[in-house]
N, C-alpha and C positions, 0 to 999 in steps of 0.2 A: 183471362181477357183475350178476345179475338182481335188480332192486329191486322187481319187481311184487308179490311176496308181502308186502313191507313196506308198500306203499301200500294193499293190500287189507286188511291188519290194522288200519291207522290208520283207514280209512274205516269198517270194521266197529265199531271201538271208539267212533267218533264217533256212529254211528247208535244204538248201545246206550245211550250217555250221554243222547241226546235222548229215547229211548223210556223210559228209567228215570225221567226227570223227571215225566212224566205218563202214566198208564196208557193213555189213549186215543191217545197218540202226539203230542199237541199240545205245543209248546214250553212249558217252565215259565214261569209269569208272572213278570215282572220285579218285584223287591221294591220297594215304595214307598220313595221317598226320605225319610229321617228329617228331620223338621222342624227348622229351625235354632232354637236357643234364643233367647228374647227377652232381650236384654241391656240395651236402653235404652228409655226411654218412646217414642222415635221408632219403635221396632219395633212397638209397639202401635198407634200412629196409622197405620202403613203399611198396615194391613188395611182402613182406611176409604177408600172410593172418592174419587178426586181431585175429583170434582164437588161433594163436600160440603166441600171446602177444610178439611181437618183442621187445617192450620196456623192457621186463623182461628177455632178452636173457641170462643175467648173471646167471639165475637160471635154464636154460635149462639142460636137460640131453644130453648125447652124441648123443642119437638117434634123439632128436629134432634138435640139431645143424646140424646133417647130412641131415635131411629133409630140413632145411632152406638153407643150402649150395647148395643143389640140385636145389631148386627154384631160388636162385640167379644165379646159373650157366645157367639154362635154359632161364630165363627171361632177363638177362643182358649180360652175357658173350657170349652165343651162338648167341644172336641177335646183338652183337657188339654195344651195346647201347652207344651213344656218352656221353662223360664225359668232364667236364670243372671245375676243382677243384682248389681252392686256399689253400695253406698250406705253412708252414715254413719248409725249408730244414733241416732235421735232419742229413743227411749224403749223401755223394756221394761215394759209395763203389763198389768194384769189387767182385761179386759173380758169377763167370763164365762169366759174362758180367757186364758192368757198370750199376749201379742202383741208381736212385735218390729216396729218400724216406723221409717221414715225419710222425710224430705222431700227429693225429688230437685231438684237445681238445674235451673231451666228459665226460659225467657223467653217462655212461652206466654201469660202474662197470667192464669193460674189456678194453684192449688196442685196439685202432682202428688206423691202419697204412695204408698209401697209398704208393704204389710202382710204379715206371715207369722204364722200361728197354728196351722196344722195340720202337725204334725211327723212326720218320717219315722221317727224313733226314739222309743220310748215314754219313755225316761229323759233327756229333754232339759232338765229343770228345772235341774240343776246348771250346765249350760253356759249357760243363759240368765242365771243368777245371776252369771256371770263377765263379762257384757257391761256396758259403760259407755256413757253418752251420748258421741258423738263417735267411737266405735270404727268403723273401716272394716271392712266384712265383705263376703263374697260369698255370697249366698243362692241356693241351687239347689233346684229342684223343678218343679212344674207350675203353670200359670196357673189360679187358682181365683177370681179377681175382676178385672174390668175394666169400669169404668163411670164416666160423668160424673154428678156429684151435687153437692148443696149440703151439704158436710160441715163441721161446726163453724162454720156460718154463713159459709162461704166457697165460691165456685165451685171445684170440685175434679175431678181425675181420680184415682180410687182404683184401685190395682193390687194384686193379691194373689198370693202364692206359697204353694201348699199342698204337702203331702208333702215338707216342706222340711228342709234341713240347711244349715249355714253354716260358714265358716271365717273367722277373723280375719286381716286383712291389714295389712302395713306400708304407709306412704304410697306406697312404690314398687310396690305390688301383689304383693309376695312374701308368703308365709305368715308370720304373726307368730309368734315363739317363744312357747312356753307360759310362763305366769306361774310364779313359783317356788312350789313346794308347801311349805306350812307344816304339818308333821306335828302331829296332835292325837290323843292317846290318849283317846278318848271312852269314858265310863263309862255315862252315861244322859242323856236329855233328855226333859223333860215340858213341857206347855203347858196353861195353864188358869188358874183363879182359885178362891178359897175352898177347897172340898173336892173340886172337879171338875177333874181333870187328865187329859190324854191322853198316852200314851207316844208320843213322836215321835222316838225314838232313831234308827231306820233312816233316816227322812227327813233328819234333821240330819246324820247320818254321811255320807250321799251328798253333801250340800251342802258339808260341811267338807272332803271328799276332793277336791273340784274346785279346782284351783289358781286363786286370784284370785276365788273366789265370795264375794259379799256378799248375804245374804238378810235378810228382815225377819220379826219375830215377829207374824205374822198368819195367819189360816186359809188364805189362798191359798198361801203358801209352805210352810206346815207340814202342810197336808192334814188338819187337825182343827179342830173348833170345839166344845169341851166345854161352853161357856157362851155361847150366841149372844146378841149384843147387849151383852155385858159386856166391859170391858177385861180383858185377860189378861196373863200373864207367861210368858216362856220361861226355863226353868231348865236349864242344861247343867252336868253334872258331868264333869270330865275329870281326868286325872292329869298332873302335870308335876314332874319332879325327885323322883319317888317319893312325892309328896304329892297328895292330892285337892284340887281347887280347884273352886269354883262360880262360874259366870258367869250373871248374871240380867239380863234386859232386858225392859222393859215393852212394851205393845202398839205395834206398828209400829216398834219399835227395831231397829237394825241388828245383825247378828251375822256373824261370819266367823272363820276360823282365826286370822287376824292379831289380831283383837280379843281372842280368847280367850287368846292367849299373850302379850299385851302386858305 
């Protein structure tokens, strides 16, 4: 059997494939390798040249810290290096916006903290309300902060993850099961004082519908401030057993589905 036509067809197909990649006949450029996600603080320090001795950063001068911070910014922040870090939640705080942060275990002689505040999804607030200090989470996103600084009067390396999302984990690293949902038949929710109240029903419903969420009666959580500078109250009306019930909590008091149905 003559196999010459088969070889000619294969050669022709290969040539067509190469020519189709680029109009001028040049081979198609190789795709750049996707950067590996930053998983540990050591991955951040790895971009600093060895002659700076990043392992001895606690002994650096301010000038050396400034140089290192510049390198971290150029190589990680400006390139939006992907990050996927596991840490225990130290706090969920409001500093102009809601921030989840943790303190990483380290023997470097300075504090290493990771912060996340720029969220991938716009409706993250209920999920933040379900976090507790000590929860193990995996935070995913891109590096938006990496610098040596004197934070809270302590020498620190501050790391940040933006465009972030997270999942709760069990101590063994597997995804944690969702908390039990406590159903609440919400009627209305208002927040304010005197004769000035804001309707916060939609915000409160979103928070109550998130399993395990605990939030507080303040403008940050409720998205309203009808009487700035004054203490206010959150009044929630809901139905239980065919009857209407009222739950009231003062400024900064806690609220949750479990507390409403207690």
